[in-house]
N, C-alpha and C positions, 0 to 999 in steps of 0.2 A: 143907127148908122155908125156910131162911135165903136160899138162892139164889133161890127163887121170890119172896120178899119184896123182895130187891134188884132183881130183874128188873122187878117191878111198879113199884117206886119209880123206876127209870131210865126206864121207859116213860111214867109219869105226868109226870116232869120234861120229857121230850121233847115230850109232848103240850102241856103248859103253854107251853113255849117257842114251838112252832109256832102255837098259838092267839094268843099275844101278838104274834107277827109279823103274823098275819092281821089282828088288831085294829088294829095300827098302820098297816096298808096303806090307801091310798085306794081301792084296787080290791078287788073281791070275789074270794075265792079261786076258783081254777079247779076244775072237777069232779074231776079226778084228785087234787088236794090234799085235797078233802073226803073222797074215797074212802079216801085214805091215812090220814086222821084216824080214819075209821070203823074201818079195819083195826087201827089202833093201839089204839083203845078195846076192840075185840074181843080183842086180845092181852092187855090188862090184865085184862079180865073172865075169860078162860080161866085166866090165871096165878092170880088170886085164887080161882077155883073149885077149882083143884087144891090150893091151900094149905088152903082150907076142908075139902076132903075128907081131906087128910092129918091135919089137926087132929082132925076127927071120928073118924077111924080110930084115932088115937093115944089118944083118950079112951076108945074102946071096946076098945082092945087088938087092933085088926085091921090087916091089911096093906092100905094105901090102894089098892093095885092090885086088890084083891078086893072093893072096896066096892060095885061094880055101879052107881054113879051116874055 
């Protein structure tokens, strides 16, 4: 779970950095950049979903891989 939290934190920091660069630019970001940002957001969402499932499984005393969600 700690590894997942660290991964989410790293991805969020990268996302913040890229968005700061885009905000400072006088040009609009290219579509591939926006797609990459969307992929990064999806990765953060998935990591946090996995952490939530692991926490819920721990609370219930279950194996998180058997949660079925």
